[in-house]
Each structure stands twice: as structure tokens, then as C-alpha cells.
Steps between C-alpha positions, in 0.01 A plus 500: 500500500273280289425643155142415425334614170145504371437371150145481370340372810783314657757595773824334416866536575661754271734246363200293373310795367442478115288640224408335160761579233218651291409753768443835311707686762806292409452519119341845446557691823117489508483548877503764763655511848519672836772531765362553846710584810463311819589664825459346841297210338251748345455551127527871454279720280307187392192678360717744290683207337189306428353818349791521277489129412132544411589789260779283333268213452226711364740673258608157366145340518634233735247360748581485875619150575319500832264768637658812639379418851684172491834646390589634844437159652749344251757758557478472872517128496814495288661751737385284803617164353838656399541664847552823310511792746689766308535477123300498192229296332496459124163441324468424132192434282522386152236443240548131547640205294385423164652395148742771388296744280514874526120570532336463843395130554144446603376310801828459702538609860755755588801393707612618845839465663599649833817458696716714725844547642670691800644844429636749744489814280788739418802493719589783749782597273273539199267732701788702658698534184240484232518325157600579152288463182588518131262590223401278218263536202142401588457199265209339657166429332258803501282376790735466804200601705377147480710285740578215254796247531632620165806661663786442268566859431493574876746210557741631247488845649555368851792287376663803340469673838668209675779496252549874550513454882170671549192395682229580251449632146267785439328471167480799270259563226553667162434842638793452754251452782546251772195267522601255783757257598529136386323383820436822676337847483715800465490830697700823530471807726521802262676833559166633667492205740217324330480123477472418127405148353355404168115490497323167497409465137568219258868570499575375846389235749310671785693367795302432825801636699518805271121578561541456883815732502304773312209467727722531807677799340169682441389428858824639628463824294792423273501660156431265203493504122398191305659582162778353284851620576807486271838340572650846510254616757579187716872577475436844627246399773544549878425138561392188331354175623323183378221281644376145477303241714831326593707798582248755598708816440871524408689830456684545166834683525646445159352503142727382223800549729421854591388603861148609572510814723788459740526133424339389829147384587276810566239596758189457283584131433577439864186660616284307250655173590445558866142584428451187293663277771269653755197423278618136444546455874142593583 
């Protein structure tokens, strides 16, 4: 498939895409991003992703690089030119390029990059067998609710998971509570059968998939509790699972090498994933 990107008004082959060396996203991580799933040639949950993009831009006082109503046109055109049917689109907005100085520069336009790639989602084996996670200290900056490109702490946590033979790292704060994963939201099913996940505050990124899963669970009459949970509580849970735009929902069957429940994917995760797939198919 051709890989076509959008860079500040131009559609160019990905191999030719470039930003100025003084782009503030490169030098200061002064940029925000979104990852949008594409299914059947359609960009999924577009308005929710643009809502979150708007919140991130406002939090950092970065101007929209184009009007919001134009953004879907650009995303759709990148997908069309790239012949992207099933996969993801990556969108990044930086404050722009200027002489390297910490304060915000005046009078420069923000910068927009969009590109995509095919992705099939988790394998049948991952869904049938579940995945393992490890726990790591949450060493990110104090505003992970803003979706910035400053992801070094996340990268180090995910690398630690890879080296441990796990799929993901769940991040743990100073109180022993799981906040979220390095690139996912974290859930457990407690002893009473309630789905538990950290509330959307300044300590986590409010995932679009997380929000949709909770909405589906409420509609289905499933018990919910948006509250912090500890590593000990997660280890004693009936089930655990994680979510993101790229994997939807994955059951977690081991935490730090110890089995969750009976060590197999549970019925709550299976039901929620089925509900989500049904929603995405509409």
C-alpha cells in the first residue's frame, strides 16, 4: 500500500515527510497527539478523539493548526490516499518551529502531521489465552491526562514489560494504586463482580475506548466502580483486562507472574469485548 502523509498543508510520501529541526515537538515535546482506529475504511470515534485533542491543545495553549471541521477531511484523505482500510491514523500537533528558547514563541503557526499504517489488532491467541502485565513505578509527569508526545517514562515502562516477557506495564503511584498502563487503561473485576477502573482525573489519560467500554457496561446493567485499586487488590481480583484504541480490550491473566483468578480470560471481559465489537460494527 502507498504510505501517504500530511505535513502542514501537503500530502507527501511518508519517506519524504519532514519537519524543521527546530520544531518544538522535537526539542521540547511541546506537542500533542491522537491515535485513531480505522475499521472498514471508516475512522472510528472521530468526534471523541477530536474532543480530546481539543482539550489537550487548550491545556497547552496550542492553537488548532486547521479548523476542527477540516481535520476529518485531512484524516479521511490520508486514509484514502494510503488505501488504509483497517489500521490506525496518527495525528500530531506541535506548537510549531522557532529558535530554541523555553518560553512560547509569538506569531508562529502550529504544525500538523498525519499518517497511518495497517494494523489487524490482537491475535486470536492473545484473546483466547490473555496477556501478562508487570507493575512499575509511575514516573511520568503529573499531567498524563494531557496527551502529549513526552512519553519517555511510558517507553521505559513498556520496554521493561517486553524484557520481562509481558505485554504491558501497569503504573503504580506512591500509594500502591494502579493508575493505568504505559499505553492502555487498566481494569479489574473485584470480588463482588464490579468492574473497577481508576477515575478520569489528572492522574490518567481518559481513553476513548475506556469511556466507550464503561458506557456499554452501564447500558448492559453491569456493576461499575470508578475508583483507584491497589496492586494487591488486582492480584486478588476475579478478572483483569486492559483497553486502548488499537487493541480494544485484552484480558490480563498474570500480574507480576502471578495468575489473576483462574489464570484464564474471564466472562466479563469476553462480554464487554463482544459488546464493543458490535458497537464498532454498526
